[in-house]
VOBA-324399 format. One record per residue: residue number from 0; residue in one letter; x, y, z of N, C-alpha, C in turn. Coordinates in pm, whole numbers, plus 50000, padded with zeros to 5 digits. Layout:
# VOBA-324399
(lose NUM,'a',(X,Y,Z),(X,Y,Z),(X,Y,Z))
...
END
This chain:
# VOBA-324399
(lose 0,'m',(83241,28129,59608),(83291,28203,59742),(83250,28340,59665))
(lose 1,'t',(83217,28470,59767),(83171,28588,59726),(83250,28660,59719))
(lose 2,'e',(83215,28824,59583),(83302,28877,59517),(83386,28976,59750))
(lose 3,'r',(83263,28927,59847),(83358,29005,59948),(83489,28953,60006))
(lose 4,'a',(83464,28757,59996),(83552,28707,60087),(83667,28659,59949))
(lose 5,'a',(83674,28698,59864),(83784,28747,59752),(83864,28838,59775))
(lose 6,'a',(83818,28916,59801),(83888,29066,59806),(83964,29077,59879))
(lose 7,'l',(83852,28982,60024),(83923,29020,60170),(84054,28920,60190))
(lose 8,'l',(84055,28827,60131),(84159,28710,60100),(84301,28760,60041))
(lose 9,'a',(84254,28816,59915),(84342,28895,59760),(84433,28979,59885))
(lose 10,'c',(84334,29141,60017),(84421,29157,60070),(84514,29122,60178))
(lose 11,'c',(84421,29021,60277),(84537,28948,60294),(84703,28902,60264))
(lose 12,'s',(84652,28854,60139),(84768,28818,60054),(84917,28919,60035))
(lose 13,'a',(84817,29002,60002),(84872,29172,59989),(85015,29136,60094))
(lose 14,'a',(84909,29141,60252),(84956,29185,60342),(85090,29074,60354))
(lose 15,'l',(85040,28978,60345),(85155,28926,60390),(85309,28898,60287))
(lose 16,'l',(85263,28943,60217),(85345,28956,60084),(85462,29112,60100))
(lose 17,'a',(85371,29192,60179),(85487,29329,60230),(85525,29307,60309))
(lose 18,'c',(85525,29230,60432),(85611,29203,60524),(85744,29073,60544))
(lose 19,'g',(85726,29005,60429),(85865,28976,60422),(85854,28837,60524))
(lose 20,'p',(85905,28782,60459),(85985,28606,60513),(86063,28594,60670))
(lose 21,'a',(86097,28725,60735),(86146,28741,60839),(86022,28777,60919))
(lose 22,'q',(85935,28832,60919),(85806,28874,60966),(85759,28813,61079))
(lose 23,'t',(85654,28753,61104),(85557,28692,61199),(85460,28829,61249))
(lose 24,'s',(85435,28736,61312),(85267,28787,61337),(85210,28736,61473))
(lose 25,'s',(85165,28809,61542),(85112,28646,61689),(85000,28827,61735))
(lose 26,'l',(84933,28744,61818),(84794,28799,61812),(84833,28839,61979))
(lose 27,'t',(84845,28999,62036),(84804,28933,62170),(84657,28993,62213))
(lose 28,'m',(84701,28875,62339),(84542,28831,62412),(84583,28965,62588))
(lose 29,'p',(84469,29051,62557),(84481,29119,62644),(84445,29020,62844))
(lose 30,'a',(84534,29106,62903),(84531,28977,63033),(84418,28964,63135))
(lose 31,'t',(84395,28943,63149),(84239,28911,63230),(84238,28866,63376))
(lose 32,'t',(84245,28927,63457),(84305,28914,63603),(84149,28842,63722))
(lose 33,'i',(84203,28772,63738),(84039,28643,63848),(84040,28696,63957))
(lose 34,'p',(83950,28750,63985),(83947,28765,64145),(83961,28636,64248))
(lose 35,'i',(84064,28603,64333),(84094,28545,64463),(83929,28554,64594))
(lose 36,'t',(83909,28465,64613),(83758,28522,64726),(83843,28417,64829))
(lose 37,'t',(83889,28529,64904),(83899,28500,65079),(83814,28439,65137))
(lose 38,'i',(83849,28253,65197),(83700,28185,65253),(83744,28189,65427))
(lose 39,'p',(83722,28278,65492),(83702,28319,65623),(83730,28168,65706))
(lose 40,'i',(83841,28140,65810),(83847,28004,65824),(83826,28027,65947))
(lose 41,'t',(83674,27965,66039),(83692,27994,66192),(83739,27908,66361))
(lose 42,'t',(83808,27992,66391),(83863,27857,66471),(83746,27820,66560))
(lose 43,'s',(83804,27820,66686),(83671,27762,66844),(83823,27792,66903))
(lose 44,'p',(83810,27844,67056),(83869,27915,67098),(83924,27699,67145))
(lose 45,'a',(84091,27722,67190),(84079,27607,67240),(84051,27584,67377))
(lose 46,'t',(84038,27407,67368),(83972,27391,67478),(84119,27353,67566))
(lose 47,'t',(84080,27372,67691),(84157,27318,67819),(84062,27182,67860))
(lose 48,'i',(84219,27107,67875),(84168,26957,67962),(84226,26977,68076))
(lose 49,'p',(84180,26961,68214),(84225,26944,68385),(84294,26835,68369))
(lose 50,'d',(84392,26879,68448),(84467,26744,68488),(84389,26613,68516))
(lose 51,'t',(84447,26517,68508),(84378,26426,68594),(84470,26389,68583))
(lose 52,'t',(84634,26335,68669),(84701,26246,68641),(84706,26219,68859))
(lose 53,'l',(84733,26025,68854),(84664,26021,68906),(84807,26041,69028))
(lose 54,'p',(84819,26024,69213),(84900,26046,69283),(84955,25917,69295))
(lose 55,'v',(85136,25944,69252),(85144,25772,69371),(85166,25804,69476))
(lose 56,'t',(85141,25663,69477),(85173,25581,69623),(85258,25502,69631))
(lose 57,'t',(85337,25551,69713),(85454,25481,69764),(85452,25383,69905))
(lose 58,'i',(85435,25272,69788),(85458,25114,69957),(85585,25100,69991))
(lose 59,'p',(85579,25050,70109),(85716,25053,70210),(85675,24885,70179))
(lose 60,'i',(85865,24801,70192),(85835,24704,70175),(85991,24618,70260))
(lose 61,'a',(85901,24576,70358),(85981,24520,70531),(86095,24402,70449))
(lose 62,'t',(86234,24481,70419),(86342,24356,70364),(86435,24377,70543))
(lose 63,'a',(86407,24240,70573),(86550,24196,70658),(86612,24189,70632))
(lose 64,'p',(86726,24191,70742),(86817,24259,70750),(86877,24104,70720))
(lose 65,'v',(87053,24125,70628),(87041,23978,70578),(87238,23969,70607))
(lose 66,'t',(87258,23823,70715),(87340,23881,70768),(87518,23774,70684))
(lose 67,'v',(87575,23817,70658),(87696,23744,70522),(87807,23696,70664))
(lose 68,'p',(87815,23577,70660),(87943,23554,70725),(88072,23568,70677))
(lose 69,'a',(88145,23604,70747),(88291,23668,70735),(88347,23556,70666))
(lose 70,'t',(88355,23377,70644),(88387,23276,70573),(88304,23234,70555))
(lose 71,'v',(88291,23151,70497),(88198,23011,70401),(88290,22920,70489))
(lose 72,'p',(88249,22788,70547),(88318,22670,70571),(88326,22537,70419))
(lose 73,'a',(88436,22530,70434),(88404,22409,70306),(88345,22291,70307))
(lose 74,'t',(88193,22278,70253),(88151,22148,70264),(88177,22016,70149))
(lose 75,'v',(88264,22010,70094),(88300,21948,69991),(88458,21840,70098))
(lose 76,'p',(88432,21669,70070),(88520,21656,70171),(88596,21591,70017))
(lose 77,'a',(88814,21632,70108),(88872,21687,69984),(88838,21588,69925))
(lose 78,'t',(88812,21419,69936),(88837,21302,69938),(88725,21204,69902))
(lose 79,'v',(88651,21125,69774),(88534,21125,69785),(88520,20936,69826))
(lose 80,'p',(88484,20895,69901),(88550,20706,69939),(88407,20630,69812))
(lose 81,'a',(88528,20574,69690),(88537,20517,69615),(88401,20376,69702))
(lose 82,'t',(88318,20309,69566),(88201,20259,69614),(88304,20105,69653))
(lose 83,'a',(88232,20070,69732),(88367,19947,69746),(88303,19818,69685))
(lose 84,'a',(88414,19742,69650),(88439,19607,69530),(88308,19516,69641))
(lose 85,'p',(88262,19423,69569),(88206,19288,69613),(88295,19215,69670))
(lose 86,'a',(88328,19232,69833),(88401,19045,69843),(88401,18959,69774))
(lose 87,'g',(88580,18890,69768),(88553,18759,69697),(88579,18821,69512))
(lose 88,'t',(88583,18948,69533),(88631,18951,69342),(88727,18997,69346))
(lose 89,'a',(88780,19033,69181),(88887,19134,69144),(88907,19145,69048))
(lose 90,'l',(88948,19269,69013),(88937,19375,68875),(89028,19286,68711))
(lose 91,'a',(88970,19220,68646),(89029,19129,68601),(89114,19148,68470))
(lose 92,'l',(89128,19325,68528),(89189,19371,68454),(89369,19310,68492))
(lose 93,'d',(89380,19312,68650),(89421,19266,68726),(89504,19194,68681))
(lose 94,'v',(89363,19034,68694),(89417,18917,68698),(89469,18929,68564))
(lose 95,'l',(89438,19008,68485),(89485,18944,68349),(89720,18971,68347))
(lose 96,'g',(89696,19104,68418),(89811,19142,68438),(89888,19047,68492))
(lose 97,'g',(89832,18901,68535),(89928,18835,68601),(89932,18693,68541))
(lose 98,'i',(89896,18721,68416),(89918,18544,68302),(90006,18566,68262))
(lose 99,'e',(90104,18482,68244),(90217,18514,68132),(90107,18526,68012))
(lose 100,'q',(90231,18554,67908),(90267,18596,67777),(90365,18501,67695))
(lose 101,'a',(90329,18376,67597),(90414,18306,67550),(90333,18237,67448))
(lose 102,'k',(90416,18245,67302),(90406,18132,67205),(90315,18079,67191))
(lose 103,'e',(90246,18005,67190),(90123,17906,67132),(90261,17737,67118))
(lose 104,'h',(90154,17696,67198),(90274,17512,67184),(90226,17428,67028))
(lose 105,'r',(90288,17376,66906),(90199,17348,66849),(90249,17212,66764))
(lose 106,'g',(90143,17117,66775),(90195,16975,66722),(90125,16872,66901))
(lose 107,'g',(90077,16767,66852),(90092,16703,66950),(89965,16640,67024))
(lose 108,'y',(89871,16770,66994),(89744,16788,67069),(89619,16649,67016))
(lose 109,'d',(89629,16561,67080),(89454,16504,67079),(89404,16477,67184))
(lose 110,'r',(89240,16488,67118),(89119,16539,67180),(89126,16398,67316))
(lose 111,'d',(89100,16325,67270),(89129,16182,67375),(89206,16184,67525))
(lose 112,'l',(89290,16277,67508),(89416,16262,67651),(89324,16286,67759))
(lose 113,'f',(89168,16414,67710),(89116,16505,67805),(88962,16378,67860))
(lose 114,'g',(89014,16328,67773),(88863,16164,67846),(88772,16272,67876))
(lose 115,'y',(88723,16284,67744),(88558,16481,67801),(88428,16348,67669))
(lose 116,'p',(88342,16339,67712),(88312,16365,67839),(88304,16212,67971))
(lose 117,'a',(88332,16257,68093),(88361,16138,68121),(88211,16114,68261))
(lose 118,'s',(88194,15993,68274),(88145,15953,68406),(88124,15958,68551))
(lose 119,'f',(88001,15996,68524),(88003,16068,68660),(87921,15977,68803))
(lose 120,'g',(87867,15828,68755),(87805,15793,68825),(87639,15817,68771))
(lose 121,'g',(87583,15674,68781),(87424,15727,68778),(87356,15658,68626))
(lose 122,'g',(87535,15680,68596),(87459,15703,68367),(87495,15825,68363))
(lose 123,'c',(87549,15931,68487),(87519,16103,68389),(87699,16098,68339))
(lose 124,'d',(87707,16150,68220),(87840,16216,68199),(87838,16369,68205))
(lose 125,'t',(87918,16402,68141),(87945,16568,68132),(87887,16688,68067))
(lose 126,'r',(87794,16565,68021),(87756,16672,67895),(87555,16717,67984))
(lose 127,'a',(87514,16563,68044),(87452,16575,68122),(87418,16638,68288))
(lose 128,'m',(87533,16657,68302),(87503,16649,68450),(87558,16870,68420))
(lose 129,'i',(87608,16881,68311),(87584,17085,68268),(87418,17078,68220))
(lose 130,'l',(87385,16952,68134),(87212,17046,68113),(87122,17032,68229))
(lose 131,'q',(87203,17010,68320),(87106,16966,68443),(87109,17065,68537))
(lose 132,'r',(87181,17160,68513),(87285,17240,68660),(87237,17410,68513))
(lose 133,'d',(87279,17416,68400),(87245,17526,68371),(87043,17542,68335))
(lose 134,'s',(87001,17439,68331),(86825,17446,68305),(86797,17506,68389))
(lose 135,'l',(86678,17679,68345),(86638,17752,68400),(86521,17694,68521))
(lose 136,'s',(86427,17562,68472),(86417,17475,68474),(86424,17347,68517))
(lose 137,'p',(86370,17271,68660),(86409,17141,68703),(86404,17001,68556))
(lose 138,'a',(86490,17026,68492),(86567,16946,68369),(86407,16813,68390))
(lose 139,'q',(86458,16756,68270),(86355,16623,68254),(86462,16495,68227))
(lose 140,'i',(86450,16391,68317),(86572,16259,68351),(86509,16203,68249))
(lose 141,'d',(86541,16085,68149),(86545,16032,68090),(86523,15891,68266))
(lose 142,'a',(86373,15815,68252),(86424,15703,68363),(86429,15628,68366))
(lose 143,'a',(86527,15575,68203),(86649,15465,68212),(86790,15471,68245))
(lose 144,'g',(86798,15586,68225),(86932,15623,68267),(87017,15793,68299))
(lose 145,'c',(87058,15851,68208),(87047,16007,68314),(87038,16074,68161))
(lose 146,'t',(86993,16054,68068),(86992,16145,67957),(86890,16236,67956))
(lose 147,'v',(86959,16373,67949),(86846,16500,67981),(86730,16505,67812))
(lose 148,'v',(86584,16485,67911),(86539,16523,67719),(86443,16613,67774))
(lose 149,'a',(86465,16701,67836),(86374,16854,67827),(86403,16942,67969))
(lose 150,'g',(86385,17107,67964),(86448,17143,68010),(86464,17312,67975))
(lose 151,'d',(86494,17393,67988),(86507,17514,68003),(86566,17619,67981))
(lose 152,'w',(86683,17688,67860),(86872,17642,67916),(86833,17779,67848))
(lose 153,'y',(86907,17880,67816),(86914,18019,67794),(87088,18049,67784))
(lose 154,'s',(87083,18024,67612),(87193,18060,67534),(87306,18190,67540))
(lose 155,'v',(87354,18221,67604),(87400,18384,67676),(87489,18365,67588))
(lose 156,'y',(87557,18322,67429),(87645,18350,67377),(87524,18408,67266))
(lose 157,'d',(87438,18348,67216),(87347,18439,67158),(87201,18512,67191))
(lose 158,'g',(87178,18469,67339),(87023,18560,67389),(86973,18489,67387))
(lose 159,'v',(86946,18349,67350),(86844,18310,67302),(86775,18189,67409))
(lose 160,'t',(86679,18146,67453),(86602,18045,67536),(86569,17926,67430))
(lose 161,'y',(86616,17812,67501),(86587,17692,67365),(86529,17562,67517))
(lose 162,'d',(86429,17505,67475),(86432,17385,67546),(86352,17245,67473))
(lose 163,'q',(86495,17210,67407),(86544,17065,67335),(86648,17089,67317))
(lose 164,'p',(86705,16968,67404),(86844,16979,67437),(86914,16915,67287))
(lose 165,'s',(86865,16877,67169),(86915,16809,67086),(86953,16958,66991))
(lose 166,'e',(86948,17123,67067),(86947,17219,67010),(87059,17279,67094))
(lose 167,'l',(87143,17217,67178),(87238,17201,67291),(87404,17119,67221))
(lose 168,'e',(87468,17246,67317),(87601,17205,67343),(87648,17201,67422))
(lose 169,'v',(87770,17125,67473),(87821,17226,67582),(87935,17216,67542))
(lose 170,'d',(87966,17384,67556),(88111,17453,67576),(88234,17493,67604))
(lose 171,'h',(88322,17413,67577),(88473,17489,67651),(88442,17548,67656))
(lose 172,'v',(88458,17689,67727),(88487,17810,67667),(88665,17859,67635))
(lose 173,'v',(88711,17749,67746),(88893,17766,67694),(88893,17632,67640))
(lose 174,'a',(88888,17626,67532),(88844,17473,67391),(88990,17436,67410))
(lose 175,'l',(88895,17293,67467),(89087,17145,67462),(89224,17282,67405))
(lose 176,'k',(89151,17261,67295),(89320,17255,67176),(89383,17377,67210))
(lose 177,'e',(89340,17493,67275),(89313,17648,67325),(89415,17625,67472))
(lose 178,'a',(89371,17494,67499),(89420,17483,67682),(89565,17422,67584))
(lose 179,'w',(89586,17330,67528),(89684,17178,67486),(89806,17312,67481))
(lose 180,'d',(89778,17448,67346),(89872,17519,67303),(89851,17599,67422))
(lose 181,'s',(89835,17635,67470),(89853,17703,67614),(89959,17691,67729))
(lose 182,'g',(89983,17516,67745),(90025,17524,67815),(89986,17368,67928))
(lose 183,'a',(89849,17348,67898),(89819,17202,67882),(89902,17054,67823))
(lose 184,'w',(90002,17062,67677),(90070,17001,67642),(90180,16923,67836))
(lose 185,'q',(90206,17014,67872),(90273,16988,67966),(90229,16865,68094))
(lose 186,'w',(90075,16889,68092),(90003,16843,68260),(89997,16705,68210))
(lose 187,'s',(89919,16653,68358),(89950,16438,68361),(89805,16446,68249))
(lose 188,'i',(89781,16383,68259),(89614,16313,68258),(89598,16336,68262))
(lose 189,'p',(89538,16326,68473),(89440,16312,68521),(89369,16490,68521))
(lose 190,'r',(89469,16580,68498),(89512,16706,68559),(89441,16761,68397))
(lose 191,'l',(89451,16684,68301),(89458,16710,68116),(89251,16682,68182))
(lose 192,'e',(89150,16550,68227),(89061,16507,68256),(88979,16601,68353))
(lose 193,'a',(89052,16629,68423),(88959,16742,68567),(88975,16913,68410))
(lose 194,'f',(89059,16906,68421),(89073,17072,68308),(88870,17005,68164))
(lose 195,'a',(88912,16877,68132),(88779,16900,68013),(88614,16880,68054))
(lose 196,'n',(88611,16822,68207),(88508,16744,68340),(88510,16845,68424))
(lose 197,'d',(88517,17003,68444),(88479,17061,68546),(88376,17113,68537))
(lose 198,'i',(88285,17075,68615),(88200,17093,68665),(88119,17156,68753))
(lose 199,'d',(88196,17185,68869),(88213,17219,68958),(88222,17429,68986))
(lose 200,'d',(88315,17479,68867),(88331,17620,68878),(88214,17645,68683))
(lose 201,'v',(88137,17715,68686),(88012,17721,68598),(88082,17805,68559))
(lose 202,'r',(88236,17896,68521),(88296,17970,68413),(88342,17821,68326))
(lose 203,'s',(88386,17687,68344),(88428,17640,68236),(88357,17556,68093))
(lose 204,'l',(88213,17526,68154),(88180,17479,68039),(88028,17558,68077))
(lose 205,'r',(87963,17565,67938),(87816,17601,67943),(87749,17553,67860))
(lose 206,'a',(87625,17556,67871),(87561,17488,67781),(87506,17581,67665))
(lose 207,'v',(87525,17593,67547),(87491,17735,67488),(87407,17617,67324))
(lose 208,'s',(87376,17740,67174),(87340,17676,67099),(87447,17629,67021))
(lose 209,'s',(87411,17510,66928),(87471,17434,66834),(87567,17559,66733))
(lose 210,'h',(87485,17620,66728),(87517,17673,66607),(87639,17823,66660))
(lose 211,'t',(87610,17907,66753),(87712,17947,66805),(87863,17897,66881))
(lose 212,'n',(87782,17769,66991),(87906,17640,66942),(88016,17633,66817))
(lose 213,'r',(88030,17583,66744),(88040,17543,66596),(88160,17679,66567))
(lose 214,'s',(88089,17797,66600),(88098,17933,66502),(88254,17977,66596))
(lose 215,'k',(88229,17956,66712),(88358,17968,66764),(88459,17855,66798))
(lose 216,'s',(88397,17738,66822),(88526,17620,66825),(88632,17648,66836))
(lose 217,'d',(88720,17692,66808),(88885,17649,66970),(88942,17817,66897))
(lose 218,'k',(88845,17926,66885),(88900,18045,66858),(88955,18142,67017))
(lose 219,'d',(88989,18192,67030),(89061,18241,67076),(88987,18396,67088))
(lose 220,'p',(88958,18509,67207),(88880,18630,67248),(88934,18696,67144))
(lose 221,'s',(89093,18691,67068),(89140,18763,66927),(89038,18786,66799))
(lose 222,'n',(89000,18646,66782),(88925,18627,66675),(88770,18543,66735))
(lose 223,'w',(88723,18581,66823),(88569,18551,66861),(88525,18575,66943))
(lose 224,'l',(88387,18681,66945),(88366,18723,67063),(88156,18671,67103))
(lose 225,'p',(88148,18672,67158),(87979,18620,67204),(87913,18716,67016))
(lose 226,'p',(87853,18643,66996),(87753,18774,66882),(87643,18850,66987))
(lose 227,'n',(87602,18853,67110),(87563,18922,67199),(87659,18954,67229))
(lose 228,'a',(87596,19128,67254),(87704,19170,67315),(87726,19238,67446))
(lose 229,'d',(87589,19173,67487),(87568,19183,67646),(87577,19114,67735))
(lose 230,'d',(87683,19009,67601),(87770,18866,67748),(87872,18820,67689))
(lose 231,'v',(87975,19003,67602),(88111,19006,67572),(88196,19062,67685))
(lose 232,'c',(88162,19102,67808),(88262,19128,67877),(88248,19027,68003))
(lose 233,'r',(88138,18951,68050),(88146,18819,68163),(88198,18666,68055))
(lose 234,'y',(88211,18720,67914),(88305,18631,67858),(88432,18542,67896))
(lose 235,'v',(88478,18769,67834),(88610,18810,67842),(88666,18777,68000))
(lose 236,'g',(88558,18845,68118),(88593,18802,68238),(88603,18637,68263))
(lose 237,'d',(88574,18536,68212),(88584,18372,68261),(88638,18324,68217))
(lose 238,'w',(88695,18432,68022),(88850,18380,67974),(88934,18423,68103))
(lose 239,'v',(88988,18501,68173),(89139,18514,68179),(89078,18473,68312))
(lose 240,'a',(88969,18436,68382),(89009,18368,68469),(88937,18205,68517))
(lose 241,'i',(88963,18136,68424),(89029,18013,68375),(89116,17997,68374))
(lose 242,'k',(89235,18098,68288),(89239,18074,68232),(89400,18115,68355))
(lose 243,'a',(89366,18221,68432),(89448,18248,68557),(89417,18086,68652))
(lose 244,'r',(89371,18027,68684),(89319,17887,68769),(89406,17838,68766))
(lose 245,'w',(89435,17749,68633),(89437,17664,68546),(89608,17740,68473))
(lose 246,'h',(89630,17814,68573),(89826,17865,68512),(89824,17836,68347))
(lose 247,'l',(89697,17884,68268),(89767,17910,68138),(89798,18010,68061))
(lose 248,'s',(89841,17984,67967),(89966,18135,67954),(89837,18191,67786))
(lose 249,'m',(89857,18336,67760),(89836,18356,67626),(89922,18423,67508))
(lose 250,'d',(89874,18428,67410),(89959,18456,67341),(89946,18588,67276))
(lose 251,'t',(90052,18748,67177),(90010,18853,67186),(89932,18864,67175))
(lose 252,'s',(89843,18829,67030),(89757,18861,66983),(89634,18856,67146))
(lose 253,'e',(89594,18775,67131),(89480,18699,67253),(89486,18861,67375))
(lose 254,'y',(89567,18842,67389),(89654,18865,67582),(89591,19038,67520))
(lose 255,'g',(89653,19107,67382),(89635,19233,67411),(89447,19303,67350))
(lose 256,'r',(89362,19203,67289),(89347,19225,67229),(89238,19202,67365))
(lose 257,'i',(89244,19125,67515),(89138,19111,67590),(89183,19265,67677))
(lose 258,'r',(89297,19259,67686),(89300,19420,67714),(89267,19502,67731))
(lose 259,'n',(89213,19505,67563),(89169,19668,67471),(89028,19649,67522))
(lose 260,'v',(88989,19531,67633),(88788,19519,67556),(88828,19565,67718))
(lose 261,'l',(88924,19493,67778),(88929,19531,67974),(88947,19690,68010))
(lose 262,'r',(89003,19698,67942),(89034,19935,67898),(88916,19885,67885))
(lose 263,'g',(88880,19899,67725),(88712,20019,67637),(88633,20004,67737))
(lose 264,'p',(88567,19914,67664),(88391,19817,67657),(88356,19790,67823))
(lose 265,'c',(88454,19657,67872),(88425,19669,67996),(88553,19730,68136))
(lose 266,'a',(88586,19821,68124),(88722,19834,68213),(88621,19846,68303))
(lose 267,'g',(88664,19800,68419),(88601,19856,68549),(88521,19636,68555))
(lose 268,'w',(88576,19570,68474),(88458,19447,68515),(88533,19347,68565))
(lose 269,'r',(88488,19321,68721),(88546,19189,68803),(88511,19032,68791))
(lose 270,'v',(88610,18986,68854),(88518,18848,68815),(88585,18819,68966))
(lose 271,'a',(88519,18644,69018),(88540,18632,69107),(88621,18535,69143))
(lose 272,'s',(88678,18503,69286),(88763,18439,69322),(88713,18271,69257))
(lose 273,'w',(88829,18155,69291),(88819,18055,69222),(88864,17989,69336))
(lose 274,'d',(88852,17859,69348),(88907,17720,69411),(89003,17691,69336))
(lose 275,'a',(89096,17620,69396),(89261,17645,69273),(89216,17435,69232))
(lose 276,'p',(89272,17460,69129),(89206,17320,69039),(89232,17204,69094))
(lose 277,'p',(89113,17048,69113),(89102,16955,69206),(89246,16934,69130))
(lose 278,'v',(89297,16862,69062),(89454,16791,69051),(89539,16920,68998))
(lose 279,'p',(89636,16913,69075),(89744,16963,69139),(89820,17020,68999))
(lose 280,'l',(89924,17126,68988),(90005,17122,68819),(90168,17028,68869))
(lose 281,'g',(90117,16930,68742),(90317,16888,68810),(90312,16760,68755))
END
């Protein structure tokens, strides 16, 4: 350190001690004024846009005068005529209403009393007659007798077509025991035989598959209906017609189930009329 620097340092230290701790020193810088340069903005005169609005052309629309009548005549008839029912038919529900409700008779049933199958001459029995009647194509018959050996049969209970007679059985739609319990126990033997071998009314006997016939057995509609849903209405209608034709009764559960079906999914179902049984009651 040079002597001059040391002297300067000592002088500064002495000055600080003289001012005391409460004194502060500040450096005052002279204010400097910075001139602001104003840049002139040159604007061009406003451009005038000429009016280019197109004139609106009014197109006249010709309108024809509308004449409103003072009153509008009614065109809807007060009543709509119902579709005419097929001749010779009746509502199955109406037929059901005429059938007696009664408890089933118990005891005394013997299938042999019905004389099924009966012989119709030429070696043809009830089964052979029904197989010939129900075949969709001409049934082939054994030349030695009246045994049906081939044909085409549509089993309505399951909706399946069969071509072998061995796959079929002839079903009494109203089973023989069901008929017995519903009033046939009072019949004469000729009337029992006529019921069991009724080949004239197609509703009484039908060629159906063996397995569905055995499933049905002697049940009534309260506990058995065809597995083919498309055949239920026909089956119930046939059941009602058979019982009405032969003056057979229904028990409460049987009657109630049939009524529910005819009021529900089979509402409006009609049945064809029938001839009197070949052997009168008595």
